[in-house]
C-alpha positions as CSV (number, residue, x, y, z in Angstrom):
1,M,21.1,89.3,77.0
2,D,20.1,88.1,80.5
3,K,20.2,89.6,83.8
4,L,23.2,87.4,85.2
5,S,24.8,88.1,81.5
6,E,24.7,92.0,81.4
7,Y,26.1,92.5,85.0
8,K,29.0,90.5,84.9
9,E,29.8,92.6,81.3
10,T,29.0,95.4,82.9
11,V,31.2,94.9,85.8
12,K,34.2,93.8,83.8
13,N,33.8,97.1,81.2
14,I,33.5,99.3,85.0
15,L,36.7,97.7,86.4
16,N,38.7,97.2,83.2
17,Y,38.0,101.2,82.9
18,Y,39.4,102.2,86.2
19,V,42.9,99.6,86.0
20,E,43.3,101.1,83.0
21,L,43.1,104.4,84.2
22,D,45.5,103.0,86.9
23,R,47.6,101.5,84.0
24,K,48.2,105.1,82.7
25,T,49.9,106.5,85.6
26,P,51.4,103.6,87.4
27,E,52.9,103.4,90.9
28,P,56.8,101.8,90.5
29,N,57.2,99.1,91.0
30,M,53.7,97.8,90.9
31,E,51.2,96.0,88.4
32,Y,47.1,96.1,87.6
33,F,44.9,93.6,87.2
34,L,41.0,92.9,86.8
35,I,40.5,89.6,88.2
36,A,37.1,88.2,86.5
37,D,35.8,84.9,87.4
38,D,32.5,84.5,85.0
39,E,31.2,80.8,85.7
40,N,31.6,82.0,89.9
41,G,30.5,85.6,89.1
42,Q,34.0,86.9,90.8
43,Y,35.5,90.4,90.0
44,L,38.5,91.7,91.4
45,W,40.5,95.0,90.9
46,K,43.8,94.0,92.4
47,T,47.0,96.1,92.8
48,I,50.6,94.5,93.7
49,G,53.9,95.4,93.7
50,W,56.8,96.5,96.1
51,E,56.9,100.2,98.1
52,K,60.7,100.6,99.5
53,D,61.0,97.1,101.2
54,K,57.7,95.6,101.5
55,H,54.6,93.6,99.0
56,V,51.6,95.3,98.2
57,D,49.3,93.6,97.3
58,L,45.7,95.5,97.4
59,T,42.3,94.6,96.2
60,T,40.4,97.6,96.3
61,V,37.1,96.1,94.5
62,Y,35.6,92.8,94.7
63,I,32.6,92.0,93.4
64,R,30.0,89.0,93.2
65,L,27.4,88.1,91.3
66,K,24.6,85.7,93.7
67,N,21.3,85.3,93.8
68,D,20.6,88.3,90.4
69,K,22.3,90.8,92.4
70,I,25.6,92.7,92.5
71,Y,27.5,91.8,96.3
72,I,30.1,95.0,96.6
73,E,32.5,93.4,98.8
74,E,35.2,95.6,98.9
75,D,35.0,99.0,97.7
76,W,38.1,101.4,98.7
77,T,37.0,104.0,95.0
78,E,36.4,107.6,95.9
79,E,32.6,107.9,94.8
80,G,32.4,104.1,95.6
81,I,31.5,101.6,92.5
82,A,28.0,101.6,93.4
83,T,27.5,105.2,91.8
84,D,28.9,103.7,88.5
85,L,26.9,100.7,88.3
86,L,23.8,103.4,89.3
87,R,24.9,104.9,86.1
88,A,25.5,102.1,84.2
89,G,21.4,101.5,84.3
90,I,21.8,98.7,87.6
91,P,19.2,99.1,89.9
92,K,19.4,100.3,93.9
93,K,18.0,97.4,94.4
94,D,20.2,94.8,93.0
95,I,22.7,96.5,94.2
96,V,24.1,94.9,97.8
97,L,26.4,96.9,99.5
98,A,27.9,93.7,101.2
99,F,30.9,95.4,103.2
100,H,27.8,96.8,105.5
101,E,26.8,94.4,108.2
102,P,23.2,92.9,107.8
103,S,21.9,94.3,109.7
104,L,22.8,97.9,109.2
105,R,22.2,97.3,104.6
106,K,18.5,98.4,105.6
107,Y,19.8,102.0,106.9
108,T,21.1,102.5,102.6
109,E,19.2,102.9,100.1
110,F,20.5,99.8,98.0
111,A,19.7,96.3,98.5
112,V,19.6,94.8,101.6
113,A,20.4,90.6,100.1
């Protein structure tokens, strides 16, 4: 399996694990989704529903595969999805914390782009 295919499977497995955890202890009137677009290398963990009279549409994690790297565009997890990627064997040099301004990425332990 090539690197990009491996990254796609790893990202989907990690996000699916969290979506399934949400589904096991659901909030009333909420639905949890993994949206996977393998062709374009984009992955979202979403929560959609209603809380009282307010519509809820949350993106917990948004990841893009770009230039043979994993770009974490949005991450509202407690430990950070990068931690899960590292545990799965993805090297830091292939993970971009894209939610940080490009000029600040050099101060992280991860790839700048």
